[in-house]
C-alpha positions as CSV (number, residue, x, y, z in Angstrom):
1,M,137.8,-41.9,12.1
2,V,134.5,-41.5,11.1
3,T,133.4,-44.8,12.8
4,D,135.0,-43.6,16.0
5,S,133.1,-40.3,15.8
6,I,129.8,-42.1,15.4
7,S,130.6,-44.5,18.3
8,K,131.3,-41.5,20.5
9,A,128.2,-39.7,19.5
10,R,126.2,-42.9,20.3
11,K,127.8,-43.3,23.7
12,D,127.3,-39.5,24.5
13,A,123.8,-39.9,23.4
14,S,123.0,-42.7,25.7
15,I,124.6,-41.2,28.7
16,N,122.8,-37.9,28.3
17,S,119.4,-39.8,28.0
18,K,119.8,-41.4,31.4
19,D,118.5,-40.2,35.0
20,F,120.9,-42.5,36.9
21,F,124.6,-43.4,36.1
22,R,127.0,-46.0,37.3
23,K,130.4,-44.8,38.4
24,K,132.1,-44.8,35.0
25,E,129.3,-43.2,33.3
26,A,129.1,-40.4,36.0
27,C,132.9,-39.8,35.4
28,I,132.3,-39.5,31.8
29,Y,129.2,-37.2,32.2
30,L,131.3,-34.9,34.6
31,G,134.4,-35.2,32.2
32,V,136.5,-36.2,35.3
33,S,138.7,-39.1,36.4
34,N,137.7,-41.9,38.8
35,N,139.9,-40.3,41.5
36,T,138.2,-36.9,41.1
37,L,135.0,-38.7,41.4
38,D,136.0,-40.2,44.6
39,K,137.0,-36.6,45.9
40,F,133.7,-35.5,45.0
41,L,132.1,-38.2,46.9
42,A,134.4,-37.4,49.8
43,M,133.0,-33.8,49.8
44,G,129.4,-35.1,50.0
45,M,128.2,-35.7,46.5
46,P,125.2,-37.8,46.9
47,Y,124.8,-41.4,45.7
48,H,122.4,-44.2,46.1
49,V,122.9,-48.0,46.5
50,V,120.2,-50.2,45.3
51,R,120.6,-54.0,45.9
52,G,124.5,-53.5,46.1
53,I,124.5,-51.3,42.9
54,T,126.0,-47.8,43.4
55,L,124.0,-45.2,41.1
56,Y,124.6,-41.4,40.7
57,S,121.6,-39.2,40.1
58,K,122.1,-36.7,37.2
59,E,120.1,-34.1,38.9
60,E,122.0,-34.5,42.1
61,I,125.2,-34.3,40.5
62,K,124.2,-31.1,38.7
63,Q,122.9,-29.7,42.0
64,F,126.3,-30.7,43.7
65,V,128.4,-29.1,41.0
66,L,126.3,-25.9,41.1
67,E,126.7,-25.7,45.0
68,Q,130.4,-25.9,44.8
């Protein structure tokens, strides 16, 4: 149980220190499922593709959520 808590804290800390996320990290950051993130993207949530890798900006995610 303690090991699980430490592992989760480390994962949360690494996500919160990033400026850009991959899709799974964006879902974790927002606390939503993959399907919900897909709905947000259909609603116009911005993303960037760099050399075939889709990235989501933490600041743009925050702005999108605040505007909804």
